C-alpha positions in Angstrom: -8.9 -20.4 21.8 -6.7 -18.5 24.3 -2.9 -18.0 24.0 -0.9 -21.1 23.3 1.1 -21.4 26.5 3.6 -23.8 24.9 5.2 -21.0 23.0 7.9 -19.7 25.2 10.4 -18.5 22.6 9.7 -17.3 19.0 12.0 -16.6 16.1 11.0 -13.7 13.8 12.6 -13.3 10.4 13.0 -9.8 9.2 13.3 -8.6 5.5 16.9 -7.6 5.4 18.1 -4.6 3.4 15.8 -2.0 1.9 15.2 -2.6 -1.8 12.7 -1.9 -4.6 9.6 -3.9 -3.7 10.6 -4.4 -0.1 11.0 -1.3 2.1 9.9 0.1 5.4 6.5 -1.6 5.5 8.2 -4.8 6.8 10.0 -2.8 9.5 6.6 -1.6 10.5 5.0 -5.1 10.5 8.1 -6.6 12.2 8.0 -4.0 15.0 4.3 -4.7 15.6 4.8 -8.5 15.9 7.6 -8.0 18.4 5.4 -5.7 20.4 2.5 -8.2 20.3 4.7 -11.1 21.4 6.4 -9.2 24.2 3.0 -8.3 25.7 2.4 -12.1 26.1 5.8 -12.7 27.8 7.1 -14.6 24.9 10.9 -14.3 24.4 11.6 -12.9 20.9 14.6 -13.6 18.7 15.0 -11.4 15.6 17.2 -12.0 12.6 17.7 -8.9 10.5 20.9 -7.4 9.3 19.4 -4.0 8.5 20.7 -1.7 11.3 18.6 1.2 10.2 15.3 -0.4 11.3 13.2 0.2 14.4 12.8 -3.6 14.9 16.5 -4.1 15.5 16.4 -1.6 18.4 17.1 -3.6 21.6 13.9 -2.1 23.2 11.7 -4.2 21.0 13.2 -7.7 21.0 15.1 -9.9 23.5 17.9 -10.8 21.1 18.8 -9.4 17.7 21.1 -11.2 15.3 22.4 -8.8 12.6 23.1 -11.7 10.2 22.1 -12.6 6.6 18.6 -14.0 6.3 19.4 -17.3 4.5 19.1 -21.0 5.4 22.7 -21.4 6.5 22.6 -18.6 9.1 19.0 -19.2 10.2 19.7 -22.8 10.9 22.7 -21.9 13.1 20.6 -19.6 15.1 17.8 -22.2 15.5 20.5 -24.7 16.7 21.7 -22.2 19.3 18.4 -20.7 20.5 16.0 -23.6 20.0 12.8 -21.5 19.6 9.4 -23.1 19.9 8.0 -21.4 16.8 9.0 -19.2 13.8 7.0 -16.3 12.2 7.5 -15.9 8.4 4.7 -13.5 7.5 6.3 -10.3 8.7 9.5 -10.2 6.7 8.3 -9.9 3.2 9.3 -12.2 0.3 12.8 -12.7 1.9 11.3 -14.4 5.0 8.8 -16.4 3.0 11.4 -17.8 0.7 13.8 -18.7 3.5 10.9 -20.3 5.5 9.9 -22.5 2.6 13.5 -23.6 2.1 13.8 -24.4 5.8 10.8 -26.6 5.5 12.0 -28.3 2.3 15.4 -29.1 3.7 13.8 -30.6 6.8 15.3 -28.1 9.2 12.0 -27.2 10.9 11.2 -30.8 11.5 14.7 -31.6 12.7 14.5 -29.0 15.4 10.7 -29.5 16.1 9.8 -25.9 15.2 6.3 -24.9 14.4 5.5 -22.2 11.8 3.2 -19.8 13.7 0.3 -18.4 11.8 -0.1 -19.3 8.1 1.0 -22.9 7.5 4.0 -23.5 5.2 1.7 -25.4 2.8 -0.4 -22.3 2.3 2.7 -20.2 1.6 3.9 -22.7 -1.0 0.5 -22.7 -2.7 0.5 -18.9 -3.0 4.0 -18.7 -4.3 4.0 -21.7 -6.7 1.9 -20.5 -9.7 0.8 -24.0 -10.7 -0.4 -24.9 -7.2 -2.0 -21.4 -6.9 -4.2 -21.9 -10.0 -5.4 -25.3 -8.7 -6.2 -23.8 -5.3 -8.2 -20.9 -6.8 -10.3 -23.3 -8.9 -11.1 -25.2 -5.6 -12.1 -21.9 -4.1 -14.5 -21.2 -7.0 -12.5 -18.1 -7.8 -11.6 -17.7 -11.5 -8.0 -17.2 -12.6 -6.6 -16.3 -16.0 -6.1 -19.2 -18.4 -2.5 -20.1 -17.7 0.2 -22.7 -17.8 3.2 -23.0 -15.5 6.5 -24.1 -17.2 10.0 -24.8 -16.0 11.9 -24.8 -19.3 12.4 -22.4 -22.2 11.4 -24.9 -24.8 8.1 -25.6 -23.0 7.5 -21.9 -22.6 7.8 -21.2 -26.3 5.4 -24.1 -27.1 2.8 -22.7 -24.6 3.2 -19.2 -26.0 2.5 -20.4 -29.5 -0.7 -22.2 -28.3 -2.0 -19.1 -26.3 -1.3 -16.4 -28.9 -0.4 -12.8 -28.0 -0.6 -10.6 -26.0 0.4 -12.6 -22.9 1.2 -12.0 -19.3 4.3 -13.6 -17.9 4.8 -14.0 -14.2 7.7 -15.4 -12.2 7.4 -17.7 -9.1 8.9 -16.7 -5.8 10.0 -13.2 -6.8 9.6 -9.7 -5.3 8.0 -6.5 -6.7 6.8 -8.2 -9.9 10.4 -8.9 -10.9 10.7 -10.5 -14.3 7.0 -10.1 -15.1 5.3 -8.2 -17.8 3.0 -8.1 -20.8 4.5 -9.3 -24.1 3.1 -8.6 -27.5 5.3 -10.8 -29.8 7.5 -13.9 -29.7 10.7 -11.8 -29.7 9.7 -10.0 -26.5 8.5 -13.3 -25.0 11.7 -15.2 -25.6 13.8 -12.5 -23.9 11.5 -12.2 -20.9 11.0 -16.0 -20.5 14.8 -16.6 -20.3 15.2 -13.9 -17.7 12.2 -15.1 -15.7 13.3 -18.7 -15.6 16.7 -17.6 -14.3 15.2 -15.3 -11.6 12.7 -17.8 -10.1 13.9 -19.7 -7.1 12.3 -22.9 -8.5 12.9 -22.0 -12.2 9.2 -21.6 -12.9 7.2 -19.0 -14.9 3.5 -18.7 -15.4 2.2 -17.9 -18.9 -1.3 -16.5 -18.8 -3.8 -14.7 -20.9 -3.6 -10.9 -20.7 -6.4 -8.9 -19.0 -4.8 -5.6 -19.6 -7.2 -2.7 -19.0 -9.4 -4.5 -16.4 -9.8 -2.7 -13.0 -7.4 -3.8 -10.3 -9.0 -4.3 -6.9 -7.4 -5.4 -3.7 -8.9 -6.9 -0.5 -7.1 -7.2 2.9 -8.6 -10.2 4.6 -8.1 -11.5 8.2 -8.8 -15.1 9.4 -8.2 -16.9 12.7 -7.7 -20.6 13.6 -11.4 -20.9 14.3 -12.3 -19.8 10.7 -13.6 -16.4 11.7 -13.0 -14.0 8.8 -13.5 -10.4 7.9 -12.5 -7.8 5.3 -10.3 -5.2 6.8 -10.2 -2.9 3.8 -10.7 -2.9 0.1 -8.7 -0.7 -2.3 -8.9 0.3 -5.9 -6.0 0.9 -8.2 -6.3 4.1 -10.3 -4.3 2.4 -13.0 -5.6 -0.7 -14.7 -4.3 -4.3 -14.6 -0.8 -4.3 -16.2 0.7 -1.7 -13.8 2.1 -3.2 -10.6 0.1 -2.1 -7.6 3.3 -0.7 -6.1 3.6 1.6 -9.2 -0.1 2.6 -9.2 -2.0 5.3 -7.4 -4.3 3.4 -5.0 -7.4 4.7 -3.2 -9.3 3.3 -0.2 -12.1 2.4 -0.1 -12.8 1.6 -3.7 -14.7 4.3 -5.5 -16.2 2.8 -8.7 -17.5 -0.6 -7.7 -21.2 -1.3 -7.5 -22.5 -2.9 -4.3 -23.0 -6.1 -6.2 -19.3 -6.1 -7.5 -18.0 -5.3 -4.0 -20.0 -8.1 -2.4 -19.0 -10.5 -5.1 -15.3 -9.9 -4.6 -15.8 -9.8 -0.8 -17.4 -13.3 -0.9 -14.6 -14.6 -3.2 -12.0 -13.3 -0.8 -13.4 -15.1 2.2 -13.7 -18.4 0.1 -10.0 -18.0 -0.9 -8.6 -17.3 2.5 -10.6 -20.2 4.0 -9.5 -22.7 1.3 -5.9 -21.7 1.7 -6.0 -22.0 5.5 -4.3 -18.7 6.1 -4.1 -17.7 9.8 -3.5 -14.0 10.1 -3.7 -11.6 7.2 -3.4 -11.8 3.5 -3.7 -9.5 0.5 -5.8 -10.6 -2.5 -5.6 -8.9 -5.9 -8.3 -9.1 -8.5 -8.8 -8.1 -12.1 -12.4 -6.9 -12.7 -13.8 -6.5 -16.2 -15.4 -3.0 -16.3 -18.0 -4.2 -18.8 -19.2 -7.3 -17.1 -19.1 -9.0 -13.8 -16.2 -11.2 -14.8 -13.2 -11.2 -12.4 -9.9 -13.0 -12.1 -7.7 -13.6 -9.0 -4.3 -12.1 -9.9 -2.4 -13.2 -6.8 -2.6 -13.8 -3.1 0.2 -12.6 -0.7 0.1 -14.9 2.3 2.0 -12.3 4.4 1.9 -8.7 5.5 2.6 -6.5 2.4 2.9 -2.9 1.2 -0.8 -2.9 0.8 -1.3 -4.2 4.3 0.7 -1.3 5.7 -1.4 1.1 3.7 -4.6 -0.6 4.8 -3.5 -0.4 8.5 -2.9 3.3 8.2 -6.0 3.9 6.1 -8.3 2.2 8.6 -6.5 2.7 11.9 -6.7 -1.1 12.3 -3.3 -2.6 13.5 -3.2 -5.5 11.0 0.3 -6.8 11.8 -0.3 -6.6 15.6 -3.6 -8.6 15.3 -2.0 -11.1 12.9 0.7 -11.8 15.4 -1.8 -12.4 18.2 -3.7 -14.8 15.9 -0.4 -16.6 15.1 0.1 -17.4 18.8 -3.4 -18.9 19.4 -5.9 -16.1 20.0 -9.1 -15.8 18.0 -10.6 -12.6 16.7 -13.5 -12.4 19.2 -11.0 -12.8 22.1 -9.1 -9.7 21.0 -10.4 -6.2 21.9 -10.6 -3.2 19.6 -8.3 -0.9 21.5 -9.8 2.1 19.9 -13.3 1.6 21.3 -12.5 -0.7 24.3 -16.0 -2.1 23.6 -16.0 -4.0 20.3 -13.9 -7.0 19.5 -11.1 -7.2 16.8 -13.6 -9.1 14.6 -15.2 -6.2 12.8 -14.9 -4.5 9.4 -13.7 -0.9 9.6 -15.9 1.8 8.2 -14.3 4.8 6.5 -16.0 8.2 6.2 -13.0 9.6 4.4 -10.7 8.7 1.5 -7.1 7.6 1.6 -4.9 7.8 -1.5 -1.4 6.5 -2.1 1.0 7.7 -4.8 4.4 6.1 -5.5 7.5 8.2 -5.6 10.1 7.4 -8.4 13.6 8.7 -8.4 14.2 7.8 -12.1 15.6 11.3 -13.1 18.6 10.5 -10.9 19.7 7.8 -13.4 21.0 8.6 -16.9 19.2 6.9 -19.8 16.8 5.1 -17.5 13.5 3.9 -19.1 10.8 5.9 -17.3 7.9 3.7 -18.4 6.0 1.9 -15.6 4.7 -1.6 -15.9 4.2 -4.8 -13.9 7.7 -4.6 -12.5 8.3 -2.1 -9.6 10.6 0.9 -10.0 9.3 3.2 -7.3 11.4 3.7 -4.2 8.8 5.2 -1.8 5.2 6.3 -1.5 3.0 8.9 0.2 -0.5 8.7 1.7 -3.0 11.5 1.8 -6.3 11.6 3.8 -9.3 13.7 3.0 -13.0 13.8 2.1 -12.9 14.0 -1.7 -10.8 12.3 -4.4 -9.8 15.7 -5.7 -8.6 16.7 -2.3 -6.5 13.7 -1.6 -4.8 13.4 -5.0 -3.7 17.1 -4.9 -2.4 16.6 -1.3 -0.5 13.5 -2.2 1.2 15.1 -5.3 2.6 17.8 -3.1 3.7 15.3 -0.5 5.9 13.6 -3.2 8.3 16.6 -2.9 9.1 16.6 -6.6 8.4 20.3 -7.2 4.7 20.0 -8.1 2.2 22.4 -6.5 -0.6 19.8 -7.1 -2.3 18.2 -10.1 -2.5 21.6 -11.9 -0.6 24.9 -11.8 2.8 23.3 -12.5 5.6 24.4 -14.7 5.9 21.1 -16.6 7.3 20.8 -20.1 4.5 19.8 -22.5 4.6 17.3 -25.3 4.2 19.3 -28.5 3.3 16.3 -30.8 -0.3 15.1 -30.1 0.6 11.5 -31.4 3.5 11.4 -29.0 1.2 12.5 -26.1 -1.2 9.7 -27.1 1.6 7.2 -27.1 2.6 8.2 -23.6 -0.9 7.9 -22.4 -1.0 4.4 -23.8 2.5 3.5 -22.5 2.6 5.3 -19.2 5.6 6.8 -17.4 6.0 8.2 -13.9 4.5 11.4 -15.3 1.2 9.7 -16.4 -1.1 11.7 -14.1 0.2 15.0 -15.5 0.0 13.8 -19.1 -3.7 13.2 -18.5 -4.1 16.8 -17.4 -2.2 17.9 -20.5 -4.5 15.8 -22.7 -7.6 17.5 -21.2 -6.0 20.9 -21.7 -5.3 20.0 -25.3 -9.0 19.3 -25.8 -8.8 15.6 -25.9 -12.2 13.9 -25.3 -12.6 11.8 -22.1 -13.6 8.7 -24.2 -10.3 9.0 -26.1 -8.3 9.3 -22.9 -10.1 6.3 -21.4 -9.5 4.2 -24.5 -5.7 5.0 -24.3 -5.3 4.6 -20.5 -8.2 2.3 -19.4 -8.4 4.5 -16.3 -12.0 4.4 -15.1 -14.0 7.5 -16.3 -15.0 8.3 -12.7 -11.3 9.1 -12.0 -11.0 11.0 -15.2 -14.1 13.2 -14.4 -12.5 14.0 -11.0 -9.4 15.2 -12.8 -11.6 17.3 -15.0 -13.2 18.8 -11.9 -9.8 20.0 -10.8 -9.0 21.5 -14.2 -12.3 23.3 -14.3 -11.6 24.9 -10.9 -8.2 26.0 -12.1 -9.8 27.6 -15.2 -12.3 29.5 -13.0 -9.6 30.7 -10.6 -7.7 31.9 -13.7 -10.7 34.1 -14.6 -10.8 35.8 -11.3 -9.3 39.3 -10.8 -8.0 39.7 -7.3 -8.9 43.5 -7.3 -12.1 43.7 -9.3 -13.9 40.3 -8.8 -16.8 40.6 -6.2 -15.9 39.4 -2.7 -18.6 36.8 -2.7 -17.3 35.2 -5.9 -13.8 35.1 -4.6 -15.0 33.5 -1.4 -17.0 30.9 -3.3 -14.2 29.8 -5.6 -11.6 30.0 -2.8 -13.7 27.7 -0.5 -14.4 25.3 -3.4 -10.7 25.2 -4.4 -9.6 24.5 -0.8 -12.1 21.6 -0.5 -10.7 20.2 -3.7 -7.1 20.2 -2.4 -5.7 23.4 -3.8 -2.9 24.9 -1.6 -2.6 28.7 -1.0 0.6 28.7 -3.1 -1.1 26.8 -5.9 -4.1 29.2 -6.0 -1.7 32.2 -5.9 0.3 31.0 -8.8 -2.9 30.4 -10.9 -4.3 33.9 -10.0 -0.8 35.5 -10.4 -0.8 37.1 -6.9 1.4 36.6 -3.8 0.6 33.6 -1.6 0.2 35.9 1.5 -2.7 37.7 -0.2 -4.5 34.4 -0.7 -3.9 33.4 2.9 -5.2 36.8 4.1 -8.3 36.4 2.0 -8.9 32.9 3.3 -8.6 33.9 6.9 -10.8 37.0 6.3 -13.6 34.7 5.2 -12.8 32.1 8.0 -11.9 29.4 5.5 -9.7 27.2 7.7 -8.9 23.4 7.9 -10.5 21.3 10.6 -8.9 18.4 12.5 -10.6 15.1 12.1 -10.0 11.7 13.8 -9.6 8.3 12.2 -11.6 6.0 14.4 -12.2 2.9 12.2 -15.9 3.0 12.9 -17.2 6.2 11.1 -18.3 7.5 14.5 -20.7 4.5 15.1 -19.1 4.0 18.5 -17.3 6.5 20.8 -13.6 6.3 20.1 -10.5 8.2 21.2 -7.6 7.9 18.8 -4.4 9.8 18.3 -4.6 9.5 14.6 -5.6 12.8 12.9 -5.8 14.5 9.5 -6.8 18.0 8.3 -9.5 18.9 5.8 -11.4 21.9 4.6 -14.5 19.7 4.0 -15.7 19.9 7.6 -17.3 22.4 9.9 -15.8 21.5 13.3 -12.8 20.0 15.0 -12.7 16.5 16.5 -10.2 17.9 19.1 -11.1 20.3 21.9 -8.0 22.6 21.5 -9.3 25.1 24.0 -9.5 22.4 26.7 -6.0 21.2 25.9 -4.7 24.8 26.0 -6.2 25.3 29.4 -4.7 22.0 30.7 -1.3 23.5 29.9 0.1 20.3 28.5 3.8 19.9 27.6 3.8 19.2 23.8 6.6 18.7 21.3 6.2 18.2 17.6 8.6 15.8 15.7 8.8 16.2 12.0 9.1 13.0 10.1 11.1 12.6 6.9 8.3 11.9 4.5 8.5 9.5 1.6 11.5 7.3 1.1 13.8 8.4 -1.7 17.4 7.7 -2.7 19.4 9.1 0.2 16.6 9.1 2.8 15.1 5.9 3.9 14.0 3.9 7.0 16.9 5.2 9.1 15.0 8.5 9.6 12.0 6.6 10.8 14.3 5.0 13.4 15.5 8.5 14.4 11.9 9.8 14.7 10.6 6.9 16.8 13.6 7.0 19.1 13.1 10.8 19.5 9.4 10.2 20.4 10.4 7.5 23.0 12.9 9.9 24.5 10.4 12.7 24.8 7.9 10.5 26.5 10.6 9.3 28.9 11.4 12.9 29.7 7.9 13.6 30.8 6.5 15.3 27.7 2.7 15.0 27.8 2.1 14.9 24.1 4.8 13.8 21.6 3.3 14.6 18.2 4.6 13.4 14.9 3.8 14.8 11.4 4.5 12.3 8.6 2.7 11.0 5.5 4.6 7.8 4.7 2.4 4.7 5.1 5.4 2.4 5.3 6.8 3.9 8.5 
């Protein structure tokens, strides 16, 4: 089906102010949808009061209203502009909630406005926990035993029937707000009262706890002709019980068997088809590590934080494609711009790993509870790309800019009491990953660490690999160790994500000496492309990363040097933190646009924030 020519003007709802659980990823998706619509000659109207965003730049949309995103103001703009359609999937929870209210109040029908992309009914099903459970049963996808309630009295009755521990979820909220695992009636009563007050429809879902199961995510795309594919699957380092926005996440998944992967892939396609989603959605699963049992945790019928990560991880422009599908195109009609040969209806192949770690700024607040759970506290995140898990986790830790040299080699205050350390492993804080290292260094068995954390042993063995390299580097003497041994351990360390400064600290020498030794043995990083196809088709992309686990560059630097191109590097601001947010993304992008307008051949950006 080609472009729907009846769509002349479209209204796009942004996400408003940056907050925990809703940050720059929606500026990214909103900018992409405006670009996609503009290409088709569709007039775009944007409502977003956040002046720090790229999408509010006049270059991207025809009209920008810096007004609150609520029913009152949106109706006034609809009355004035009379758009043909409205897009809700690109402005986070804020846009979804307002879109549902516009439908419920009859405003969309009153002004004859179509919801472009995912129908409003599908959005309501994914947000209303009672409807969601029924839809999953229809999709032959298991969910946790649960009951939706709308009163405190009913909540207490259900809790007594279920027994503890329980998982409590809140309808129509952001970042897991109000949710959590409760272990007794006292905890439950406090959380239930809060949850009912926080829900837009005064509804909470009480469900059995599956704490400790693996948490797996699938990004799924579907068009109006029912063509579907999996864009990316991701695995949470932390088990169910920790919000995915609080967890370390790796793509593609690392511990699933092929049977488990295909089982969840098939379930994802059944779910998106049954819901009737047009565009993209994120599906989160809990997977029992000891059986093939799984449960659907939730479905986000919109672009999300995970969608932004998946786009950057695969090189596939999810928001851009979802916008094209919303205005009538089908996947086979859209070309893969990277190859120019294949269509947009393909599943990306990754010959590398991508890892995301959240950044918390909890130490900036006095007396704050540093424990992490099903409610988000992180304010930003970083993304590292490499060839091994050890490499990407060490890169990502350095990117956090919290004073850590990597996973090991840090000056971190240890917990003297072993029981206290075990308690912190069981009840994680923002320092969880470093406490696992501490546990290994204290001689704790891997089975004990697994029982306390429920982090898959594959990940724990990878952490152990890094610790073993640290121990071997510590044994080396820079002056007396044979050159071949130094070269062996230096190359191994670099391939496992150790920085020169980190190695120097472990070996107690100057960083410059490690750098000189590395260059002497021609141990250098190589530039690799992200092409979405694992080199199956020829591809030219401008999306690059560095790794020591390679033997050649994907870029012909000598040729570029001979062409004498004008090049300028722009440094991005990295992860969001308190005091540095999306406004610096706006600055970087406008700088790049300006450089291109001034005739610079290559405007190069260095950044590691997947939300930008």
